[in-house]
DRENLUMLO-46554 format. One record per atom (N, C-alpha, C): x, y, z; residue in one letter. Coordinates in steps of 0.1 Angstrom, whole numbers, plus 5000, padded with zeros to 4 digits. Example, Ala and Ser with C-alpha at 12.3 -4.5 7.8 and 13.67 -1.06 7.14 Angstrom:
513249435078A512349555078A513249675078A512849785071S513749895071S512950005079S
END
This chain:
685716927519M684816967516M684017067507M683717067494A683317207489A681417217493A681917367500H680117347503H679117407495H679517277478W678417267469W678517157468W677517127462F677116957453F676116947443F676416877439H675116897423H674416787432H672816787427R672116737430R670916687421R670616597416N669416557408N667916577411N666916637406V666116607412V665616507417V664116577423L663516447433L663016417421L662616227423K661716147412K660516207415K659316187405A657816237410A657016097404A656116137410T655316047413T654316057406T652915957409T651315977406T651215947422T649716047429N648815997441N648715827441N648515807450H647915657449H646915667458H645415567455K644115537466K644415417478K645015327466F645315177477F644115137475F642715187466E642015097466E642414957464E642014877468L641514717473L640714667455L640914597454K639914567441K639814387450K638614367457H638314267471H636514237466H637214097471N635114087474N634814107488N635714107495D635014167516D636214217520D636214337519P637214407525P636514417543P637714417551T637414427560T637814567573T637314597580D638114697590D640314707589D640214577587A641414597596A642114617577A641614577568T642014567556T642114747548T640914767552R640814897551R641515027558R641814997572K642615067574K644315027574K644614897568L645814937566L646015017551L645214957538C645315077527C645015237535C644315277541S644215457547S645515437552S645815367561D647615407561D648815457554D648615367541L649515317537L649315467520L648215497527K647915597515K648715767526K648115747534M648515867544M649915857545M650515727551C652015737551C652815757537C651915737525R653115767515R653315917512R651615947516N651716127511N652316217520N652416157528R653216247543R654816207540R655516107531L656816077530L657316207520L656016137508L656116237497L655916367500L655616407510E655616627511E657116597518E657416527531F658916557540F659916567529F660216477524I660916467511I661216597503I660016687499K660016757490K661516897501K661616837510N662617017517N663416947523N665016967521P666016897526P666117017542P665217087541N665517117558N665117067567N664316997560N663816877574N664916817580N664416787594T665116667595T665116547594T666216467596A666416307595A665416237603A665716307615A664816237628A663016227623A663016337614S661616317610S661116237598S662416267592V662116227575V662316027573V663115977582E663515867585E663015747588E662015837601P661115707607P660315727594P659415817589A658315797577A658615727570A659615767563F660215617554F660315467555F660715467572V660815347576V659315267578V658415337583S657015347582S656115267570S656615357556Y655915317547Y656615207544Y657915167544L658115007541L657814967548L657714927564A656614827566A655414817566A654614907566L653514887558L653114807544L654814837540L653914847525L654414677527L655314647533Y656114517534Y655114357530Y654014317534G653214247529G652614277514G653114357510F652414387495F654214327486F654214317497M656114267488M656514177493M656014107504W657013967507W655613887519W655713737517E655113687526E654913727536E653613697545C653613787556C653513617563C654113567573D654013427583D654813437593D654313487606P655013507617P655313387622P654613257618S655113157626S656313127620S656613167609T657913127605T659413137617T660113027616D661413047622D662513167616D662613277624E663213357615E664613307614E664913167627N666113117622N666512987610N665312987608E665112867600E665412937583E664613087583Q664213137570Q666113177564Q666213127553V667313137548V667613247539V668213387532G667713467522G666713507525G666213557515R665213657511R663313597518R662413677520P661313597524P660513507506P659913497510N659013447497N658213597491N658213617478P657613717477P655813647478P655213847480S654113827483S653013767471S652213727474R651013687462R650413817464R650413907468L649914047469L650914147463L651914147457R653114177451R652214267437R651314187433N650414277418N649414387420N649014337431A647714457436A647514577431A648814667429F648514787422F649614807416F649214947406V650114957396V650915077403V651715097399F652715217405F653215297395F653415427393K654315517384K655215607388K656615597378W657315697381W657915727372W658315837376T659515927363T661015837369T662315867355H663315877364H664415997360H665215987363T666416087366T666916157349T666916047345L667416077331L666916047317L665715997321L664715977311L663216047310L663416177318G662616317316G661116307322G660216377316P659216377325P658116237321P658416197312G657716057314G657515967324G656415897327T656715767334T656715667331T657215527339I657415447339I656615377344I655215267344S654615177352S654415037351S654515047366Y654914857369Y654014837378Y653214727377A652214637388A653014567398A653914657406D654614587411D655214657428D654914587436S655014667448S656914647450S657814617445I658814647452I659614707439I658714707431Y659414867422Y658614987428Y657714977437E657515167445E659015107457E658715067459A660015057475A660915087468A661615027457A663115097451A662815207447A661615217440N661515397437N661415477441N660415447457M660615547471M661815577477M662415457481S664115407482S665115497478S665015527464M666115637458M665615747458M664115837463N663915957469N664715967479N664415897489M665015847502M666815927505M667115817494G668215837495G669215967486G668615997473L668616187471L668416277481L667216267492W666816337503W668216337509W668416257514F670016237525F671116317515F671416317504M672316387494M671716527497M670616567494K670016667498K670016737510K669716657515H669816727538H671116787539H671916677530A673716727535A674116827524A674016847518A674116967511A673717077513A672217097520M672117207526M672617267539M673517107550I674317147559I675617227557I675917157548A676917207537A677217307532A676317387526S676117527522S676417627530S676217567546K676317727558K677817797551K677917887559A679617957560A680617917569A680017867580D681017757589D679717727594D680217577598I679017457606I680117387613I679717357625T680117307639T680917147632T681817107639M682216967639M680616887640M679816887648D678816817650D678016817631D678216917628E677116947616E678216867606E679116897605A680216807598A680316637594A679816617610K679516457612K678416427607K677216497608E675616507603E676216517583E676616557580V677416537565V677716427559V678916407569H679516267570H678616137569H677316177578S677016027580S675616057569S675316177566M674016127560M674316097544M675316137538L675916077525L676315927528L676715887541R677015737536R675715657544R674415717543R673315637548R672915657531R673115767520A672415737513A673715657503A674415567505A675215477497A674815377504A674015377513G674015247519G672415187517G671215337512I670215317507I670515247495I671115347485F671515307469F671715187467F673015137479T673515007478T672414877478T671614917487F671014867494F669314797482F669114917476I668414907462I668914817455I669914817452Q670814737445Q670914607444Q671314597457T671514377465T669814317468T669414417472E668114377476E666914367467E666714467458F665614487452F665614477437F666614517432L667014507421L666614357418L667614237421P667514097417P665514057419P665014107427Q663514087428Q662414117416Q663014257412L661714297400L660914197393L659414207389S659314167382S659714177369S660214317364Y660914277352Y662414387350Y663314337343P664514357343P664314577345P665014657349P664814787351P665114887342P664114917333P664514977315P665515117320P666415067308L667715107304L668115287312L668615317314G668715457319G667915507330G667115387334S666315447342S667115447358S666215467370D667115517379D667615407387D666715257382L666915167383L668015077377L668515127368D669815077361D670615057368D671414967372P672414947378P673715027378P673615077368R674915187365R674315277370R673315397367V673115507375V672915457392V673015357395I672815327409I674215327411I675115247409N676315287405N677215417409N676315487400A677015617397A676915687410A675815707419Y675215727430Y675815697443Y676215597444I677015507453I678415567453I679315537441N680515607441N680315757441N679315867436Q679315987440Q679016017456Q678115977464C678315997479C679015947482C679815847483T681115767494T682115887489T682515947472A683216017476A683116207482A681816167478E681616327489E681816307501E681316217507A681916127525A683016157525A684116127518Q685316147518Q685916227516Q684916357512E685516497511E685516567528E684816527531V684716557546V685816477557V686416437551T687216357557T688916397554T688916437540V690216517531V690016647541V688416687539A689116827550A689116807562A688716727573R689116737583R690416727585R691016607578A692516607576A693716717578A693516807566V694216957563V693916987575V692117067582E692317137589E693417107608E693416917612L693816927620L695316897615L696016937605K697416837600K698216767601K697216677594H697316547593H698716507583H699216397582N700516357575N699616397560N701416507549S700716537541S700516377528S701216267531S700816127529S699516087527S699216067544L697316047540L696616137535L697216267535I695816387529I696016347510I697116347507S697516317496S696916167490S696816047497A696315957496A694815967499A694416007507L692916047508L692216137495L693116227492A692716257478A692716187467A693616117466N693615987454N692315937453N692315857465E691015737463E689715857459E689516007465T688616067463T688316037449T689316157445S689316147429S688916057421S689615907424K689315817414K687315797419K687115817428L685815717430L684315867420L685215987423F684416057411F684516017397F685815997397L686015977381L685315817377L685115747384D684415607385D683215607384D682215707394A681015727391A680815817374A681815907369A681515947355A681715857350A682515727344N682915687339N681315597336N681015537349T679915487350T678515557341T678915627338L677015737331L677315767317L678715697315R679415797298R678615707283R677815637291P677515537280P675715607276P675715677285F674115777286F674315907275F673615897270K672816017259K673616177267K674416237261P675216377269P674416487272P673016477261E672016577267E671416547279E671416437287I670616417297I671616367309I672816337308S673916297315S675116397313S675316497307G676216567307G676716657318G675316727323Q675816807338Q676216747349Q675816607351W676116547363W677316477359W677616447348I679016377346I679916527345I680116617339K680716697343K680816727354K680116737364Y680316817382Y681216707385Y681216557376L682016437386L683416437380L684016457369E684916507362E685816587373E684616727376L685616847379L685816807391L685216767401K685416697410K686816597416K687116547402S687916437407S689216487400S689016607388M690416677391M691016737395M689916797404F690216897416F690816817429F690316727433Y690916647442Y692216567436Y692316567426Q694016497419Q694916567419Q694316727415S695416817420S695516847435S694716807447Y694816787461Y695816717460Y695716587453A696616457456A697816497452A698116527443Y699716597442Y700316717447Y699016797451N700016887460N700516817474N699416717479Y700516697492Y701316597490Y701016557482C702516447476C703616507475C703516637471G704716737465G705416817481G704516817492E704916837502E704816747509E705316667509N705316457513N706816467509N706816447496L708016447488L709116627494L708916687499L709916817500L710716737514L708916707526G710316657531G710616547536G710716467529M711816387523M713016367517M713016537515D714416577507D714416547492D713116527487K713516487475K712816637466K713716717467C713316837460C712616817448C713116767439G713016737422G711816697422G711416577427E710216517423E709216577433E709216677440A708216757450A707816837438A708916927433I708817007420I707816957409I708316827405R707116827390R706416717398R705816707410A704616677416A703616807418A704516907420L703817027420L703317057411L704317097398K703917107387K702817047381K702516937383E701316847379E699916927383E700316907400S699016987409S698417137402S699217167391N698617307388N698617317377N698717177366V698217167354V696517067360V696416997367C695216957372C694217077375C694917177385L693917277390L693217337376L694117387365V694117447356V692517377345V692817217347K691617167340K690817177349K690517157360A689317127373A688617327370A689117407365K688717567365K688117537351K688717477343T688317457329T686817387327T687517247335L685817157336L684717267344L685217377356C683917457362C683217497360C683917587342Q683617687338Q682117607326Q682817487322E682017447311E680917367322E681017347330Y679417307343Y678717367345Y679417517348G678517627352G677717647337G677817687325K677017627316K676417567308K676217477314M675417397308M674017357318M673417367308H671917287312H670917157318H670517157328G670616987333G669417027345G669316887357P668116907364P668717027377P669916997379A670917117392A671017217387A670817317396P670817407394P671817497392P672617577382R673717637373R674417697387R675817707391V676817747399V677617767392V678517867397K679717897395K680717787405K681317687404P682217617417P683517717418P684117697405D685817807406D685317927417D684117977419Q684618127427Q684218077441Q684217927443H684117917458H685317887468H685517937476A687117927489A688117787484A687017697483V687817577484V689017557474V688017637458F688417587449F689717747442F688917837450R690017997451R691317987460R691417897471R692417887483R693617797477R693017647469L693917627465L695317657455L694917757449A696117757436A697317817442A696717947451P697817997458P698617907466P698117787477L698717657479L700017627473L698717597463V700017527457V701217607449V700917747447Q702017847441Q703417857451Q703017827465R703417957476R704317767477R703517657477T704617527481T705517517470T705217507460L705717537446L707217657442L706917777452E708417837450E708717787460E708317787472K709217727485K710017637480K709717487473C710617397460C711317407459C711117547444E712417567440E713117657443E712917727458R713917837464R714917737467R714117607480E714917517481E716017467472E715317447462N716517337452N717417427450N717117617444G718117657439G719517647451G719017637466L719817717473L720417577481L720017437483I720717357487I720417207482I719717177472Y719517067466Y719817057458Y719417117445H719917137432H719816997426H718416947431D718016817424D717716827406D717516757399P717116747387P715716757389P714816807379V713616757381V712916667370V712616587374P712016437368P710916497357P711316437342G710116407334G708716387338G709116217345E707616127350E707516197362E706216197360V705116247374V705416107387V705716127397P705416087408P704516047412P704315887414T702915837418T702315807428T701515847429L700715907440L700415757451L700115787460D699815707470D698215617469D698715497463T696815467459T696015427471T696415397486K695415327497K696015427509K695015517511A695115557525A694915457537A695915507551T696115417557T694715427566T694315517568Y692815527579Y691815647568Y690515637569G690215797570G688715747555G689115577552L688315567535L686815547540L685915577534V684515597537V683615457533V683015407543S682215287535S680615337542S679315227530P678215327530P677615237545P676415287549I676115267561I674715207559I674915017566D673614987557D672314957562D671814977551F670214997556F669614787560F668714817567K667814677562K666514717559K666114617558M664714637555M663914627567M662614737570P662614677583P660914587589P660814557600E660214437601E658114477591E657714367593P656514427590P655514457600P654514587596N654314697605N652814587613N652614627624S651614547635S651214477628S650114577619L648814577609L648914417603L650414347597W650214297590W650314157600W649314047597N649513937602N649213847593N649013667599L648613607590L647413557587L646613657594G644913637591G644813737584G645213867583I645013977574I645613947558I646713867559Y647413847548Y646813737538Y646313617546K645413537540K644013587534K643213687540A642413757538A642713847525A643713887525L643613987515L643813897501L645113797501T645513667492T643913627488T643013587497G642013477495G641613597485G641213707484G640013807472G640413887464G641913897464M642913997453M642413967444M642914087432T643314027419T644314107414T645214037408N646214157402N645914257395N646214387396A645914517391A646814517372A646214537363E647414567356E647514727349E648614737344V648614867338V648214897318V647414997322S646615017309S646915147308S646515217296G646315307292G647915357288G648015467284K649815577282K649815627297K651115587293E651915687307E651715877305E652115897314Q652016067314Q653216157318Q653216217313D654216367315D654116417333D655116407338L654116467354L655116607354L654916727361P655916857365P656916817374P657816877374P658916817386P658416857398P659516807412V658516807423V658916947428V658316987433K658317137436K659217117455K660517177446E661317087462E661717247466E661917267482E662717367488E664117417482E664517527481E665317557474E666617497483E667817517487I668917477493I669317587494I669617717500P670417837507P671717787502P672417887493Q673517907496Q674018067501Q675218007511S676118147510S677118177506S677218307509N678318387500N679718367507N679718377517K680718427531K681918287528K682918307529D684218257533D684218177543D684218017542P684317937555P685818007562P685918017578K687018077582K688017977589K688517867577N689717797581N690917787574N691417707577E692817667566E692417637547E691617577553S691117487539S690517527527S689117617535G688517677530G687317597525G687417477532C686217407530C685117447541C684017437542S682917457551S682517347568S684317347570L684517307588L685117367589L684317347606Q685217427622Q685617237626Q
END
């Protein structure tokens, strides 16, 4: 795991008052809307700071979805959950409010819909981004403990789980198809899922190196990680380079770096099997991939985009791989000259395509139960007099969310891999 990550900015939204257009509001309906407003504002404030704990941010997110529940789904506690198959029926209150959100690849302009599921999906995207930023905050430390490494791993899997939930549960229920290139475009969500999964596997690869696991396993894990990063990059290629270029470049350089990692440990494994010629060929390929990764790093460092400018090739994890590859290659060539005398094949050895264990999967997220304020009485009272909102007026440009910066340590990790793990 390199101790830096590419992190897109949080999505911006307008303040929401949750004012009811209702003939006869009651104390209960007023409290519901007041709690919604307060909970939304608190959550938006929490996620600006990646230094906040998951124990404070995640409950605020769950509370907001529970309060918003009745504006998304029908509330009828008399329905037996065992009899209910699939999703609940859409709420007749779904279109009561207009929500405005910006989207990562579409600039500062808002896109508005009178749809509470649109709101839930966008807020969930922000929550997934916060999990990614929180993981980056922990990983940015010079030396992190095993418990902190596990938290990085967990946060990235949680992020992937929320993005997956948006894709499978919210997208099919939107009133309108998501705008192309928006954060709710399935291609963008797929890129986030693959990126989070790959970054979580970086933790696994780093730990496997530290524990000196079998070279074949490390090679297979690194190869799987490389493919996930590349899949994420390929998903984003249809979008304009000026809006997605920095993100794609990050994914490409990570993919190429782990390809180099995979060939290095493939070479070590082949050497252990006395296949010295093939080992030399694998290590030469590792060096070729590393040179390409460094070139991509330099290009990434010069690109404009939403993520902070960094020089990833100067981080320890990059600087330590080159001498590792060189030492192993020199060892192979020395032993081949003295002992094996194997010819070096022109064809690159095939990498293992499946790791025996260590592959990462998202941590499932489930929609919370409705807040206790929701009951059949309040739902009927609201639906009886509520009028649907309409999107009116022009969209607006919103300033970027003022996020707390993630500090970066200049100290090298005190371990073998150069990764931020102990």
